[in-house]
Phi, psi and omega in degrees: 000318178301312183297317178303314176301315179295319179298312180302316177297321180296316178295324178295315178298323177293323180286329178296328182226065192298307187298317178299324179289327179288326178294321181295319184272355182299321176300318181294322186293315180295321178299311180293321175297325180288320178299310184298313182302309185295312185291325180292317178296318179293318180294318182293319184290319180292321176300315181297317181296316180299313177306314181296323178287322180295329178289343177272336177094141181291344187262011180274133181236139180241138175247126179241153171299140180283160177271125179284130178233147177221117182058038177085356180254142177290133181244021182109194183241132173300135172248097189226337188282134185231170173298324181294330177291320179297320177295322179286328175289330176277000176280112184290344176293324181263335181229076186294340183269001179257128180272324180199157176217140185226116179288146182223139173217134182220158178189158172281142181200162179279128171241134193231136172227109183052244181274347185268130174217156176209158176272121184230162171274122179262119183244115175269126188207190185238184183294339183285340188304310185296316181291328181297325183255006177063044186253113190257151171273132176258340174222141176069221186220172174262186185290150181253162171296326177291331177296320181289318182296322186252015171056046182294149181261072172237159187218144176244126190262142167292160188300313179294319178297320176299317180297317186288329184271323185239354181066227180264005180282150176294145185254335185302138180066013177270149185273141169225173178236129177242116182055038180072005179260132184284134175229161177241132180283122181249349183197157173230132186268168180283163177289120192237324183094252183238140171240105188066232183253027177242127175274099187286346177292338183255017181244170176232129185254133174225164180302134187303323179293322176298316177294323182286319186267328188250348176241306186265342184059052182238143180263351183232159180260162181278334183194165174227121174267134186233139176243121177285158181291343178196157181299330181276000178257009185297320182290319177296319178297324177294317179299316178298321176299312179297321179297313187290313182293323178296318178302314183286335181261005179055051179262117178249102186288336174295330179278006176088007182274134184269160177294144179255029182212156174238138173249130179236116172266165183297327182292318183293318176298318176302322182289318179298313178297326183292322184292320182293321177293325175298323181295315181295323179299319180297318176301306181293326179284336176293320174296318176296321180296320181292328179291319179290326178297314176299317175298324177291321173303316178302317181295315178298323180295314183289329179290320178298313175302319180293322175300314181294318185289336188247022181304312182298322182292323182289323177302313180300315182297320177296320185298327181268013168118358178291132180273161180305320178299328179293320180295312179304314181298318182301311186287329178294321186289318177302312176301317180298320177299309183298318182289325175300316177297317171304317182293322178291323169297320180297321175298319184291316178295317180299320175299315178296323178299316182288323175297316175300314185296321180292318182285327182278320182274328180056023179233317182281130173263132179236154172207121180260101183285148181304322179296335178293319181292319182302312180296322182293316177293326173298315177300319178298314182294314173307317180296319183288319182296317180288330179284328185272359186294315179291317171301319179299311177298324180291325176289324181289338184267006181291143173282124178308317183292313178299315179302324179292327181279349183298131173255000000 
């Protein structure tokens, strides 16, 4: 009953000074909205990243050229990885922990079918690529070892690329042009979405040797994707990659020569992204915390004004038997109610902000977990209680006699 009476008195006080109450809770609304938005964006981004890594598989390892440095400054990228390196890594006699390896070289280019054309990612790779990433053909076939060995001008289209170039018409054995070079379509892939951070539905896959020699004029590949035979063999596969590439590139680490390649496993990439996410979370939460702090000052201000306006009421209550603890509790509950109402509106504002952001950008993934809402409301209530602590203490320390005389 006491809490119900205090709640009724708090609502009555808010209605009596509606504009002032709204201004006081505005900081809490903005702060809680910022907390909801920040946590929703971080949660959504983390879920999206985890899904992308899961699509690649935990046993996948990627080898990149190393960055050349001089006196601590980047001097470009070593160009040392070759198709032969990928073939050597895929040889089970020398690398028994590796299931398959696929060389990759990619670039954006114009793809044309009659009057239709589009900008697409051209991925030069080998026959092992599709099986490594569980990527299936729905029409025709994938690249063959013979296509890579003889530099055939054949292409396999991603699902979206096939739709944009051919519509509902069959694409198999139809001609297309990539950078004005004629190719023949031999396959169309399933609708997959993303493999890692690559949208495979919008790409065109061709033999890596054809891409290097007939399109891009390069002797080296951009990366080598390696698949370990099992997730618990990733460390063994990484050691075999280092040993084989050092042997092939004549790298003697005892002589002080550094590796001209970098190896990234999925676990290592997860750790790096987690570190970046923590930095962003600190920045976003700091901004939200400042907003809540400002909101707390607003609540403290309105509570101090309320104490001054209700001095005579406090004196009457003390005169009829109210204890100091009762007065203290009354004003703390009022501050908590004000902040709770601000928090509830803040949750609504934050949810609307994240939904609008996701719909407008269509790039940012958001996810508002139930615990995020609980955390935000708890923070709002704590902000109100701490902000109302001094005004409540001041009200409880009033002299009843002096309070009754107050005009």
